Backbone as CSV, one residue per row, in Angstrom:
resi,resn,N_x,N_y,N_z,CA_x,CA_y,CA_z,C_x,C_y,C_z
1,MET,0.849,-1.201,0.000,0.000,0.000,0.000,0.882,1.249,0.000
2,ILE,0.551,2.195,-0.865,1.359,3.403,-0.998,0.747,4.509,-0.166
3,SER,1.517,5.093,0.717,1.043,6.194,1.541,0.775,7.412,0.677
4,LYS,-0.236,8.208,1.088,-0.543,9.424,0.332,0.581,10.451,0.427
5,TYR,1.505,10.214,1.372,2.637,11.130,1.539,3.872,10.658,0.774
6,SER,3.739,9.503,0.119,4.880,8.975,-0.631,5.154,9.847,-1.846
7,THR,6.402,9.918,-2.216,6.789,10.671,-3.414,7.435,9.727,-4.406
8,ILE,7.243,10.019,-5.677,7.854,9.217,-6.732,9.280,9.702,-6.945
9,GLN,10.209,8.780,-6.847,11.610,9.139,-7.007,11.952,9.300,-8.487
10,THR,12.432,10.462,-8.850,12.864,10.707,-10.227,14.300,10.226,-10.392
11,PRO,14.548,9.384,-11.403,15.915,8.896,-11.599,16.899,10.052,-11.763
12,VAL,18.034,9.936,-11.112,19.069,10.964,-11.213,19.869,10.734,-12.487
13,ARG,20.000,11.780,-13.293,20.761,11.671,-14.530,22.237,11.929,-14.243
14,CYS,23.079,11.122,-14.838,24.526,11.301,-14.693,25.170,11.272,-16.080
15,PRO,25.703,12.400,-16.519,25.648,13.725,-15.879,24.290,14.388,-16.115
16,SER,23.917,15.289,-15.231,22.664,16.023,-15.405,22.883,17.303,-16.204
17,VAL,24.131,17.770,-16.246,24.478,18.986,-16.986,25.827,18.776,-17.654
18,ILE,25.968,19.278,-18.877,27.287,19.323,-19.506,27.577,20.761,-19.922
19,LYS,28.823,21.129,-19.827,29.261,22.420,-20.350,30.026,22.139,-21.627
20,PHE,29.556,22.755,-22.706,30.130,22.493,-24.022,30.426,23.836,-24.678
21,GLY,31.697,24.213,-24.669,32.047,25.542,-25.148,31.451,26.579,-24.218
22,LYS,30.728,27.535,-24.757,30.126,28.589,-23.941,28.735,28.221,-23.434
23,PHE,28.263,27.013,-23.782,26.907,26.615,-23.420,26.903,25.634,-22.250
24,GLU,25.939,25.816,-21.352,25.643,24.820,-20.331,24.299,24.205,-20.678
25,VAL,24.271,22.886,-20.811,23.092,22.207,-21.327,22.645,21.129,-20.349
26,GLU,21.356,21.102,-20.044,20.810,20.030,-19.232,20.604,18.797,-20.097
27,THR,20.996,17.645,-19.573,20.836,16.397,-20.312,19.421,15.858,-20.135
28,CYS,19.051,14.919,-20.991,17.731,14.277,-20.904,17.827,12.865,-20.347
29,TYR,18.966,12.199,-20.578,19.145,10.809,-20.170,20.555,10.617,-19.625
30,SER,20.746,9.513,-18.919,22.063,9.196,-18.359,22.881,8.386,-19.360
31,CYS,24.184,8.519,-19.244,25.097,7.699,-20.022,26.442,7.681,-19.304
32,PRO,27.037,6.511,-19.105,28.327,6.457,-18.407,29.472,6.964,-19.274
33,PHE,30.350,7.773,-18.687,31.564,8.241,-19.335,32.745,7.676,-18.547
34,PRO,33.619,6.915,-19.166,34.751,6.302,-18.454,35.537,7.316,-17.635
35,GLN,35.943,6.907,-16.460,36.669,7.711,-15.464,35.797,8.767,-14.771
36,GLU,34.641,9.069,-15.337,33.794,10.112,-14.740,32.350,9.627,-14.665
37,GLU,32.161,8.352,-14.348,30.847,7.734,-14.497,29.782,8.323,-13.581
38,ASN,30.136,8.785,-12.415,29.148,9.255,-11.448,29.106,10.775,-11.317
39,SER,29.695,11.461,-12.273,29.728,12.927,-12.202,28.375,13.511,-12.586
40,SER,27.934,14.497,-11.826,26.671,15.164,-12.139,26.865,16.258,-13.186
41,ARG,28.117,16.687,-13.393,28.418,17.753,-14.351,29.731,17.438,-15.042
42,LEU,29.714,17.480,-16.360,30.922,17.249,-17.139,31.190,18.468,-18.017
43,ILE,32.480,18.757,-18.200,32.914,19.887,-19.015,33.708,19.320,-20.192
44,PHE,33.337,19.739,-21.408,33.925,19.184,-22.621,34.754,20.222,-23.365
45,CYS,35.841,19.739,-23.952,36.502,20.506,-25.010,35.643,20.316,-26.256
46,GLU,35.160,21.391,-26.819,34.216,21.263,-27.924,34.875,20.861,-29.242
47,PHE,36.187,20.733,-29.250,36.879,20.361,-30.480,37.352,18.904,-30.471
48,CYS,38.095,18.501,-29.436,38.583,17.117,-29.393,37.690,16.221,-28.551
49,LEU,36.724,16.816,-27.825,35.741,16.130,-26.980,36.337,15.521,-25.713
50,LYS,37.540,15.941,-25.319,38.049,15.538,-24.014,37.101,16.093,-22.955
51,TYR,36.878,15.318,-21.895,35.937,15.746,-20.864,36.524,15.542,-19.473
52,THR,36.023,16.329,-18.533,36.456,16.253,-17.145,35.372,16.883,-16.279
53,LYS,35.416,16.632,-14.984,34.472,17.288,-14.081,35.087,18.528,-13.433
54,CYS,36.344,18.806,-13.762,37.074,19.894,-13.119,37.360,21.010,-14.131
55,GLN,36.896,22.196,-13.846,37.072,23.337,-14.754,38.548,23.672,-14.961
56,SER,39.362,23.622,-13.905,40.774,23.986,-14.027,41.527,23.004,-14.928
57,ILE,41.134,21.726,-14.857,41.780,20.731,-15.727,41.466,21.029,-17.179
58,LEU,40.219,21.373,-17.467,39.863,21.661,-18.857,40.546,22.938,-19.337
59,GLU,40.632,23.944,-18.481,41.314,25.186,-18.871,42.774,24.922,-19.198
60,ARG,43.412,24.058,-18.412,44.804,23.695,-18.704,44.883,22.936,-20.019
61,HIS,43.922,22.049,-20.255,43.884,21.312,-21.525,43.729,22.260,-22.709
62,MET,42.831,23.248,-22.592,42.549,24.147,-23.707,43.759,24.993,-24.087
63,ARG,44.648,25.230,-23.132,45.853,26.003,-23.449,46.802,25.240,-24.356
64,HIS,46.653,23.926,-24.397,47.565,23.090,-25.193,46.865,22.320,-26.313
65,CYS,45.542,22.345,-26.335,44.811,21.596,-27.369,44.952,22.307,-28.713
66,TYR,45.434,21.598,-29.698,45.650,22.182,-31.024,44.461,21.936,-31.957
67,TRP,43.470,21.178,-31.517,42.311,20.897,-32.351,41.452,22.145,-32.499
68,ARG,41.004,22.420,-33.716,40.024,23.466,-33.945,38.925,22.993,-34.895
69,THR,39.034,21.749,-35.322,38.026,21.119,-36.173,37.845,19.682,-35.703
70,PRO,36.761,19.024,-36.106,36.675,17.585,-35.874,37.777,16.873,-36.651
71,PRO,38.085,15.616,-36.279,39.039,14.851,-37.092,38.396,14.488,-38.431
72,GLY,39.095,13.739,-39.236,38.525,13.321,-40.511,38.748,14.345,-41.606
73,THR,37.869,14.307,-42.606,38.020,15.119,-43.812,36.855,16.081,-43.954
74,GLU,37.168,17.344,-44.203,36.117,18.321,-44.492,35.654,18.092,-45.933
75,ILE,34.400,17.654,-46.073,33.894,17.328,-47.415,32.907,18.369,-47.930
76,TYR,32.550,19.321,-47.073,31.616,20.360,-47.500,31.895,21.625,-46.713
77,GLN,31.873,22.762,-47.424,32.033,24.057,-46.760,31.309,25.114,-47.581
78,SER,30.437,25.845,-46.896,29.719,26.936,-47.535,29.394,27.972,-46.475
79,GLY,29.895,29.183,-46.637,29.698,30.205,-45.620,30.335,29.783,-44.314
80,ASP,29.558,29.815,-43.226,30.094,29.409,-41.922,29.722,27.970,-41.562
81,LEU,29.314,27.193,-42.576,28.879,25.814,-42.349,29.851,24.833,-42.991
82,SER,30.253,23.814,-42.233,31.104,22.749,-42.768,30.538,21.385,-42.371
83,VAL,30.872,20.376,-43.158,30.561,18.988,-42.810,31.845,18.180,-42.925
84,PHE,32.140,17.411,-41.874,33.320,16.562,-41.832,32.896,15.092,-41.833
85,GLU,33.612,14.285,-42.613,33.401,12.839,-42.605,34.461,12.203,-41.713
86,VAL,34.017,11.477,-40.684,34.917,10.858,-39.713,34.664,9.365,-39.696
87,ASP,35.724,8.585,-39.833,35.640,7.125,-39.838,35.732,6.617,-38.401
88,GLY,34.710,5.856,-37.971,34.697,5.338,-36.611,35.846,4.396,-36.312
89,LYS,36.397,3.774,-37.324,37.534,2.868,-37.123,38.836,3.649,-36.956
90,VAL,38.956,4.771,-37.628,40.179,5.577,-37.590,40.213,6.460,-36.341
91,ASP,39.100,7.113,-36.038,39.027,8.028,-34.892,38.051,7.458,-33.865
92,LYS,38.427,6.305,-33.330,37.525,5.532,-32.480,37.152,6.265,-31.197
93,THR,38.115,6.811,-30.485,37.831,7.464,-29.202,36.920,8.661,-29.384
94,TYR,37.203,9.481,-30.395,36.366,10.652,-30.672,34.931,10.220,-30.950
95,CYS,34.748,9.204,-31.786,33.408,8.767,-32.173,32.672,8.108,-31.005
96,GLN,33.400,7.399,-30.151,32.766,6.828,-28.968,32.224,7.921,-28.058
97,THR,33.012,8.970,-27.842,32.559,10.078,-27.005,31.379,10.790,-27.664
98,LEU,31.434,10.942,-28.979,30.330,11.568,-29.712,29.032,10.788,-29.501
99,CYS,29.122,9.458,-29.561,27.938,8.620,-29.364,27.414,8.724,-27.933
100,ARG,28.314,8.797,-26.978,27.884,8.948,-25.580,27.164,10.286,-25.389
101,MET,27.679,11.321,-26.021,27.001,12.615,-25.948,25.618,12.526,-26.572
102,GLY,25.500,11.833,-27.692,24.203,11.664,-28.329,23.217,10.944,-27.437
103,LYS,23.721,9.973,-26.667,22.856,9.215,-25.766,22.276,10.093,-24.662
104,LEU,22.939,11.186,-24.334,22.439,12.093,-23.293,21.161,12.818,-23.722
105,PHE,20.912,12.875,-25.034,19.790,13.663,-25.539,18.812,12.855,-26.385
106,LEU,19.107,11.579,-26.608,18.268,10.771,-27.496,17.984,9.440,-26.831
107,GLN,16.725,9.199,-26.485,16.357,7.993,-25.746,16.608,6.729,-26.554
108,LEU,16.401,6.796,-27.859,16.518,5.609,-28.695,17.953,5.288,-29.064
109,LYS,18.868,6.160,-28.710,20.274,5.937,-29.027,20.832,4.821,-28.161
110,THR,21.506,3.851,-28.768,22.083,2.735,-28.020,23.590,2.695,-28.220
111,LEU,24.254,2.009,-27.301,25.706,1.825,-27.387,26.044,0.336,-27.362
112,ASP,25.182,-0.453,-27.999,25.324,-1.908,-27.927,26.400,-2.436,-28.870
113,TYR,26.865,-1.630,-29.784,27.894,-2.085,-30.706,28.931,-0.987,-30.873
114,GLY,30.077,-1.362,-31.440,31.174,-0.417,-31.570,30.950,0.585,-32.684
115,VAL,31.853,1.554,-32.766,31.735,2.615,-33.763,32.475,2.279,-35.053
116,GLU,33.259,1.208,-35.046,34.095,0.904,-36.214,33.316,0.725,-37.517
117,PRO,32.102,0.141,-37.513,31.391,-0.047,-38.788,30.752,1.221,-39.340
118,PHE,30.896,2.357,-38.640,30.139,3.552,-38.999,31.031,4.678,-39.529
119,LEU,30.440,5.465,-40.399,30.971,6.782,-40.764,30.112,7.831,-40.066
120,PHE,30.738,8.910,-39.631,30.044,9.985,-38.946,30.186,11.262,-39.763
121,TYR,29.055,11.918,-39.981,29.052,13.170,-40.733,28.691,14.286,-39.766
122,ILE,29.652,15.153,-39.500,29.552,16.142,-38.430,29.413,17.529,-39.033
123,VAL,28.335,18.218,-38.661,28.120,19.584,-39.142,28.626,20.557,-38.081
124,THR,29.340,21.582,-38.531,29.899,22.584,-37.623,29.515,23.983,-38.083
125,LYS,29.467,24.870,-37.106,29.288,26.298,-37.372,30.614,26.971,-37.069
126,ASN,31.156,27.680,-38.036,32.545,28.124,-37.962,32.674,29.617,-37.678
127,ASP,33.716,29.952,-36.923,34.078,31.349,-36.722,35.599,31.437,-36.656
128,GLY,36.125,32.564,-36.245,37.573,32.752,-36.222,38.292,31.881,-35.218
129,PHE,37.556,31.311,-34.271,38.191,30.486,-33.253,38.224,29.009,-33.626
130,GLY,37.291,28.572,-34.466,37.276,27.164,-34.854,35.932,26.723,-35.392
131,CYS,35.804,25.410,-35.566,34.585,24.793,-36.097,33.816,24.166,-34.937
132,HIS,32.678,24.745,-34.584,31.942,24.365,-33.394,30.898,23.294,-33.733
133,LEU,30.916,22.208,-32.996,30.022,21.080,-33.237,28.564,21.481,-33.075
134,VAL,27.774,21.259,-34.129,26.338,21.532,-34.110,25.548,20.239,-33.969
135,GLY,25.955,19.216,-34.696,25.262,17.931,-34.675,25.937,16.967,-35.626
136,TYR,25.357,15.779,-35.753,25.949,14.763,-36.629,24.904,13.720,-36.989
137,PHE,25.206,12.960,-38.046,24.492,11.705,-38.260,25.519,10.625,-38.555
138,SER,25.176,9.405,-38.191,26.044,8.264,-38.451,25.419,7.393,-39.531
139,LYS,26.273,6.598,-40.160,25.815,5.782,-41.290,26.699,4.545,-41.387
140,LEU,26.069,3.384,-41.519,26.838,2.149,-41.669,27.594,2.154,-42.997
141,LYS,28.842,1.660,-42.952,29.631,1.590,-44.188,29.058,0.552,-45.150
142,GLN,28.651,-0.607,-44.610,28.040,-1.665,-45.401,26.605,-1.833,-44.913
143,ASN,25.638,-1.653,-45.806,24.254,-1.579,-45.357,23.324,-2.122,-46.433
144,GLU,22.849,-3.327,-46.234,21.977,-3.958,-47.218,20.560,-3.379,-47.191
145,GLU,20.159,-2.780,-46.066,18.809,-2.222,-45.968,18.711,-0.819,-46.561
146,HIS,19.845,-0.270,-47.021,19.870,1.059,-47.647,19.491,2.175,-46.680
147,PHE,19.845,2.019,-45.405,19.663,3.115,-44.458,20.744,4.157,-44.718
148,ASN,20.332,5.395,-44.987,21.343,6.445,-45.186,21.618,7.225,-43.905
149,VAL,20.880,6.922,-42.831,21.132,7.492,-41.511,20.856,6.422,-40.463
150,ALA,21.847,6.187,-39.592,21.628,5.273,-38.468,21.147,6.038,-37.250
151,CYS,21.762,7.179,-36.988,21.400,8.014,-35.841,21.672,9.468,-36.216
152,ILE,20.783,10.355,-35.813,20.961,11.768,-36.096,20.729,12.562,-34.815
153,VAL,21.661,13.456,-34.491,21.614,14.216,-33.239,21.968,15.670,-33.517
154,ILE,21.157,16.578,-33.001,21.476,18.005,-33.002,21.666,18.423,-31.555
155,MET,22.767,19.091,-31.242,22.987,19.568,-29.888,21.853,20.513,-29.486
156,PRO,21.363,20.409,-28.258,20.178,21.188,-27.835,20.293,22.684,-28.092
157,GLN,21.489,23.256,-27.952,21.633,24.703,-28.124,21.461,25.144,-29.580
158,TYR,21.426,24.176,-30.515,21.273,24.523,-31.928,19.964,23.997,-32.519
159,ARG,19.070,23.486,-31.668,17.803,22.982,-32.183,16.881,24.119,-32.598
160,ARG,15.923,23.762,-33.456,14.934,24.711,-33.991,15.589,25.851,-34.771
161,GLN,16.724,25.551,-35.382,17.408,26.532,-36.229,17.630,25.998,-37.647
162,GLY,17.000,24.859,-37.955,17.081,24.305,-39.305,18.216,23.335,-39.534
163,TYR,19.032,23.037,-38.507,20.186,22.166,-38.720,19.788,20.697,-38.904
164,GLY,18.674,20.288,-38.283,18.212,18.921,-38.498,17.867,18.691,-39.954
165,ARG,17.170,19.640,-40.555,16.828,19.529,-41.974,18.078,19.549,-42.842
166,ILE,19.066,20.354,-42.448,20.309,20.408,-43.218,21.004,19.050,-43.222
167,LEU,21.059,18.397,-42.067,21.697,17.079,-42.010,20.918,16.055,-42.827
168,ILE,19.591,16.101,-42.765,18.778,15.178,-43.564,19.008,15.428,-45.047
169,GLU,18.994,16.701,-45.442,19.237,17.059,-46.846,20.607,16.561,-47.293
170,PHE,21.587,16.676,-46.420,22.943,16.227,-46.762,22.977,14.713,-46.934
171,SER,22.267,13.981,-46.074,22.255,12.521,-46.186,21.660,12.071,-47.517
172,TYR,20.632,12.793,-47.987,20.026,12.428,-49.270,20.882,12.882,-50.449
173,LEU,21.659,13.927,-50.286,22.603,14.309,-51.332,23.624,13.189,-51.540
174,LEU,24.129,12.609,-50.442,25.056,11.480,-50.564,24.372,10.290,-51.234
175,SER,23.096,10.055,-50.894,22.362,8.936,-51.506,22.245,9.122,-53.011
176,LYS,21.971,10.350,-53.430,21.829,10.596,-54.869,23.158,10.407,-55.595
177,ILE,24.252,10.825,-54.971,25.560,10.639,-55.588,25.922,9.153,-55.634
178,GLU,25.542,8.423,-54.607,25.770,6.968,-54.588,24.854,6.236,-55.558
179,LYS,23.865,6.960,-56.101,22.849,6.369,-56.977,22.143,5.212,-56.266
180,GLN,21.860,5.441,-55.010,21.173,4.447,-54.196,20.177,5.167,-53.276
181,PRO,18.866,4.997,-53.499,17.906,5.666,-52.623,18.099,5.247,-51.173
182,GLY,17.804,6.145,-50.262,18.038,5.872,-48.851,16.841,6.211,-47.993
183,THR,16.894,5.719,-46.756,15.852,5.990,-45.773,16.486,5.899,-44.395
184,PRO,15.957,6.624,-43.402,16.558,6.542,-42.073,16.238,5.233,-41.379
185,GLU,17.155,4.797,-40.528,16.909,3.621,-39.710,15.832,3.946,-38.684
186,THR,14.934,3.018,-38.466,13.855,3.210,-37.506,14.093,2.356,-36.267
187,PRO,13.448,2.687,-35.117,12.435,3.737,-34.965,13.064,5.124,-34.851
188,LEU,12.312,6.122,-35.272,12.735,7.513,-35.125,12.193,8.071,-33.814
189,SER,12.896,9.034,-33.264,12.362,9.764,-32.112,11.172,10.598,-32.582
190,ASP,10.388,11.102,-31.640,9.229,11.931,-32.007,9.667,13.156,-32.802
191,LEU,10.741,13.803,-32.328,11.249,14.975,-33.040,11.807,14.584,-34.395
192,GLY,12.482,13.426,-34.462,13.033,12.955,-35.723,11.946,12.683,-36.750
193,LYS,10.844,12.065,-36.317,9.739,11.776,-37.241,9.122,13.064,-37.766
194,ILE,8.935,14.039,-36.894,8.379,15.330,-37.326,9.287,15.981,-38.364
195,THR,10.595,15.932,-38.104,11.553,16.573,-39.011,11.591,15.869,-40.361
196,TYR,11.594,14.531,-40.346,11.615,13.782,-41.607,10.320,13.980,-42.387
197,ASP,9.178,13.933,-41.707,7.905,14.144,-42.402,7.885,15.501,-43.095
198,ALA,8.366,16.529,-42.399,8.390,17.873,-42.983,9.343,17.915,-44.179
199,TYR,10.490,17.251,-44.048,11.453,17.248,-45.152,10.881,16.533,-46.366
200,TRP,10.312,15.335,-46.164,9.742,14.580,-47.280,8.630,15.354,-47.985
201,LYS,7.747,15.992,-47.194,6.669,16.774,-47.799,7.243,17.898,-48.654
202,GLY,8.250,18.594,-48.134,8.860,19.674,-48.891,9.473,19.197,-50.193
203,VAL,10.167,18.057,-50.136,10.820,17.512,-51.329,9.788,17.131,-52.386
204,ILE,8.701,16.488,-51.977,7.671,16.069,-52.936,6.951,17.275,-53.529
205,LEU,6.629,18.255,-52.708,5.943,19.441,-53.216,6.836,20.219,-54.185
206,GLU,8.127,20.267,-53.900,9.054,20.953,-54.802,9.239,20.171,-56.097
207,TYR,9.188,18.836,-56.013,9.246,18.009,-57.232,8.028,18.291,-58.106
208,LEU,6.838,18.350,-57.508,5.620,18.618,-58.268,5.665,20.000,-58.900
209,ASP,6.145,20.989,-58.154,6.239,22.344,-58.693,7.180,22.393,-59.886
210,LYS,8.232,21.612,-59.825,9.234,21.592,-60.894,8.710,20.887,-62.140
211,HIS,7.727,20.000,-61.950,7.243,19.178,-63.070,5.769,19.439,-63.350
212,LYS,5.363,20.676,-63.268,3.979,21.025,-63.593,3.679,20.670,-65.048
213,GLY,2.462,20.202,-65.288,2.057,19.888,-66.650,2.183,18.421,-67.012
214,ILE,2.834,17.610,-66.164,2.945,16.189,-66.483,1.625,15.482,-66.187
215,ASP,1.366,14.388,-66.912,0.123,13.632,-66.739,0.307,12.395,-65.872
216,THR,1.541,11.937,-65.753,1.833,10.763,-64.924,3.118,11.008,-64.139
217,ILE,3.226,10.301,-63.045,4.444,10.354,-62.237,5.099,8.980,-62.255
218,CYS,6.354,8.931,-62.675,7.121,7.690,-62.629,7.895,7.658,-61.312
219,ILE,7.633,6.640,-60.521,8.287,6.534,-59.215,9.802,6.509,-59.369
220,ASN,10.293,5.839,-60.414,11.738,5.794,-60.659,12.328,7.184,-60.808
221,ASP,11.597,8.081,-61.509,12.079,9.443,-61.722,12.129,10.214,-60.406
222,VAL,11.123,10.016,-59.563,11.108,10.696,-58.273,12.263,10.209,-57.406
223,ILE,12.491,8.901,-57.411,13.598,8.319,-56.642,14.931,8.900,-57.104
224,SER,15.123,8.930,-58.414,16.390,9.399,-58.970,16.653,10.860,-58.628
225,GLU,15.610,11.678,-58.656,15.787,13.115,-58.442,15.872,13.491,-56.966
226,THR,15.231,12.699,-56.093,15.161,13.068,-54.678,16.022,12.208,-53.762
227,GLY,16.323,10.963,-54.190,17.059,10.035,-53.333,16.179,9.327,-52.325
228,LEU,14.862,9.611,-52.324,13.943,8.979,-51.382,13.613,7.556,-51.815
229,MET,13.317,6.704,-50.833,12.873,5.342,-51.110,11.403,5.366,-51.547
230,LYS,11.009,4.318,-52.290,9.644,4.246,-52.811,8.610,4.341,-51.697
231,GLN,8.822,3.605,-50.588,7.809,3.595,-49.534,7.643,4.972,-48.889
232,ASP,8.731,5.749,-48.828,8.645,7.087,-48.245,7.935,8.059,-49.184
233,ILE,8.112,7.852,-50.483,7.417,8.692,-51.475,5.915,8.449,-51.410
234,ILE,5.504,7.170,-51.431,4.081,6.841,-51.366,3.478,7.306,-50.049
235,TYR,4.210,7.083,-48.941,3.743,7.523,-47.626,3.493,9.031,-47.614
236,THR,4.390,9.788,-48.234,4.270,11.247,-48.225,3.082,11.711,-49.050
237,PHE,2.837,11.071,-50.194,1.645,11.415,-50.965,0.382,11.168,-50.146
238,HIS,0.383,10.108,-49.350,-0.769,9.820,-48.492,-0.929,10.896,-47.416
239,THR,0.188,11.287,-46.779,0.095,12.295,-45.711,-0.318,13.654,-46.259
240,LEU,-0.050,13.891,-47.542,-0.489,15.128,-48.193,-1.935,15.036,-48.681
241,ASN,-2.580,13.872,-48.449,-3.966,13.640,-48.876,-4.123,13.806,-50.380
242,MET,-3.135,13.302,-51.126,-3.173,13.431,-52.584,-3.405,12.095,-53.291
243,VAL,-3.625,11.010,-52.537,-3.817,9.696,-53.151,-5.299,9.355,-53.155
244,VAL,-5.822,9.041,-54.334,-7.219,8.611,-54.474,-7.255,7.351,-55.328
245,GLU,-8.345,6.634,-55.240,-8.537,5.436,-56.045,-9.543,5.731,-57.160
246,VAL,-9.154,5.518,-58.404,-10.029,5.707,-59.548,-10.047,4.416,-60.357
247,TYR,-11.212,3.775,-60.420,-11.342,2.500,-61.124,-10.291,1.492,-60.663
248,ASN,-10.137,1.432,-59.297,-9.219,0.480,-58.666,-7.752,0.735,-59.007
249,GLU,-7.457,1.895,-59.507,-6.072,2.264,-59.782,-5.666,3.439,-58.884
250,THR,-4.423,3.378,-58.387,-3.912,4.472,-57.560,-3.671,5.698,-58.435
251,THR,-4.252,6.793,-58.041,-4.145,8.039,-58.802,-3.783,9.174,-57.847
252,ILE,-3.015,10.113,-58.333,-2.621,11.267,-57.536,-3.483,12.461,-57.918
253,TYR,-4.109,13.064,-56.914,-4.804,14.331,-57.133,-3.977,15.427,-56.477
254,ILE,-3.425,16.304,-57.269,-2.521,17.338,-56.760,-3.312,18.583,-56.400
255,ASP,-3.193,18.975,-55.144,-3.782,20.243,-54.696,-2.714,21.323,-54.926
256,TRP,-2.869,22.037,-56.033,-1.838,23.010,-56.406,-1.780,24.185,-55.445
257,ASN,-2.853,24.420,-54.695,-2.803,25.462,-53.673,-1.777,25.106,-52.596
258,VAL,-1.718,23.816,-52.246,-0.742,23.348,-51.256,0.669,23.499,-51.810
259,VAL,0.844,23.134,-53.074,2.162,23.237,-53.710,2.608,24.699,-53.748
260,ASP,1.736,25.576,-54.245,2.089,26.989,-54.388,2.355,27.642,-53.029
261,SER,1.567,27.245,-52.022,1.753,27.802,-50.686,3.116,27.417,-50.108
262,HIS,3.517,26.165,-50.360,4.833,25.713,-49.864,5.956,26.479,-50.549
263,ILE,5.876,26.634,-51.862,6.932,27.331,-52.603,7.020,28.789,-52.165
264,LYS,5.880,29.420,-51.945,5.867,30.812,-51.494,6.512,30.937,-50.116
265,LYS,6.159,30.014,-49.222,6.724,30.041,-47.868,8.223,29.778,-47.898
266,LYS,8.647,28.873,-48.775,10.071,28.562,-48.893,10.859,29.800,-49.325
267,ILE,10.314,30.554,-50.277,10.986,31.762,-50.763,11.040,32.823,-49.664
268,GLU,9.941,32.962,-48.919,9.886,33.969,-47.866,10.857,33.658,-46.731
269,LEU,10.934,32.376,-46.343,11.808,32.008,-45.229,13.276,32.049,-45.618
270,ASN,13.554,31.770,-46.910,14.934,31.826,-47.420,15.895,31.017,-46.541
271,LYS,15.519,29.765,-46.261,16.333,28.907,-45.407,17.643,28.517,-46.092
272,VAL,18.630,28.223,-45.281,19.906,27.747,-45.809,19.730,26.337,-46.349
273,HIS,20.220,26.101,-47.536,20.152,24.776,-48.142,21.557,24.316,-48.514
274,ILE,21.704,23.014,-48.619,22.974,22.447,-49.052,23.174,22.723,-50.540
275,ASP,24.331,23.238,-50.886,24.683,23.500,-52.281,25.494,22.309,-52.795
276,PRO,24.918,21.484,-53.682,25.631,20.288,-54.165,26.990,20.599,-54.775
277,ASP,27.143,21.786,-55.345,28.412,22.146,-55.989,29.541,22.348,-54.980
278,ARG,29.200,22.484,-53.700,30.220,22.704,-52.659,30.695,21.391,-52.040
279,LEU,30.086,20.280,-52.442,30.463,18.985,-51.895,31.720,18.468,-52.580
280,ARG,32.677,18.003,-51.781,33.914,17.404,-52.295,33.997,15.979,-51.761
281,TRP,33.285,15.080,-52.442,33.144,13.714,-51.931,32.728,12.787,-53.057
282,SER,33.233,11.577,-53.009,32.773,10.533,-53.929,32.660,9.239,-53.147
283,PRO,31.658,8.410,-53.449,31.462,7.162,-52.698,32.581,6.179,-52.984
284,PRO,32.899,5.323,-52.011,33.993,4.360,-52.209,33.730,3.375,-53.325
285,ASN,32.462,2.923,-53.446,32.107,1.974,-54.502,30.848,2.482,-55.185
286,LYS,31.056,3.273,-56.212,29.927,3.917,-56.877,29.300,2.976,-57.894
287,PRO,28.015,2.556,-57.703,27.365,1.684,-58.671,27.071,2.424,-59.965
288,SER,26.945,1.677,-61.043,26.759,2.301,-62.347,25.311,2.687,-62.606
289,ASN,24.363,2.022,-61.910,22.957,2.303,-62.144,22.222,2.451,-60.823
290,LEU,21.143,3.218,-60.862,20.295,3.358,-59.688,19.690,2.012,-59.361
291,GLN,19.841,1.569,-58.129,19.383,0.245,-57.747,17.944,0.313,-57.268
292,CYS,17.009,0.147,-58.178,15.593,0.140,-57.844,14.993,-1.167,-58.348
293,SER,13.928,-1.594,-57.724,13.247,-2.786,-58.211,12.458,-2.430,-59.456
294,PRO,12.157,-3.399,-60.344,11.404,-3.089,-61.561,10.063,-2.428,-61.273
295,ALA,9.431,-2.788,-60.135,8.127,-2.206,-59.817,8.212,-0.713,-59.576
296,ASP,9.403,-0.227,-59.237,9.549,1.206,-58.977,9.358,2.032,-60.240
297,GLY,9.436,1.376,-61.401,9.254,2.091,-62.648,7.798,2.333,-62.993
298,GLN,6.885,1.952,-62.093,5.467,2.113,-62.371,5.103,3.583,-62.515
299,TYR,4.080,3.828,-63.316,3.588,5.182,-63.511,2.282,5.352,-62.743
300,ILE,2.146,6.498,-62.083,0.918,6.809,-61.352,0.249,7.981,-62.063
301,ASN,-1.036,7.809,-62.381,-1.762,8.851,-63.096,-2.014,10.053,-62.202
302,ILE,-2.075,11.236,-62.822,-2.419,12.459,-62.117,-3.838,12.855,-62.528
303,LEU,-4.699,12.995,-61.531,-6.079,13.366,-61.791,-6.180,14.878,-61.936
304,LYS,-6.697,15.332,-63.083,-6.751,16.766,-63.345,-7.918,17.434,-62.588
305,ASN,-9.027,16.715,-62.499,-10.199,17.291,-61.832,-10.782,16.249,-60.891
306,LEU,-11.169,16.688,-59.724,-11.753,15.770,-58.738,-13.263,16.019,-58.647
């Protein structure tokens, strides 16, 4: 029997706060950090990711730390934005710490396997002092399921600023260059699902705006131009309420008001987008043809009047 005076014990997060550069951030979940497993507060070097619970130790470290960028190769740079590709096998300690940091803010993030099979794509915001970590996504090097994202994390201090969409857009740019459609590994977090749904809707509406006047939509063409998987394309048409059945055939009814409204809003917001011409990257094993099933070549009719 529970007394009416009993209180529910809230699990203590370790660490409950991290200091990362000039930001102090409250964590959402616990994650053990070697040598500092029971610390309630950890202080990080935002460049090499060395951590400690003692401010004086970190200050001494910063006087000698020569890092000003993530390890790996800078494969994209535009304005104050860069993306670095880091191999989990080459920079194992850095990537392990990165994953532990991700676990502090993402419930679905696990540490059940090593970082060696993964590549990490790290987005930074740059100034005269260095390249400051904004977020990252990881991706398996060998992946039969065609997942182009295994885990995606934006640091809390940079959320709601469009960086999640930038990382998603970047992942699909790599998919298009690989000539292999991609999709994120599931399950997605609630925020991740919202972000992906918004991205997919935007991509489909922009595809329709670009191809006004067509009478049919070839799924293969949409895949090739967007990098999206077939199931995500069909799902998005459904969420846009554009799929109808006519004589037992799947038909698309395009609400051009929705399309025009999206394009107008996109122009007004003038969001930062990835410029493909700024990418300096090629896949290790580039296939010669887009790998789609024959059924993906199906054509879906567009209904002119409902």
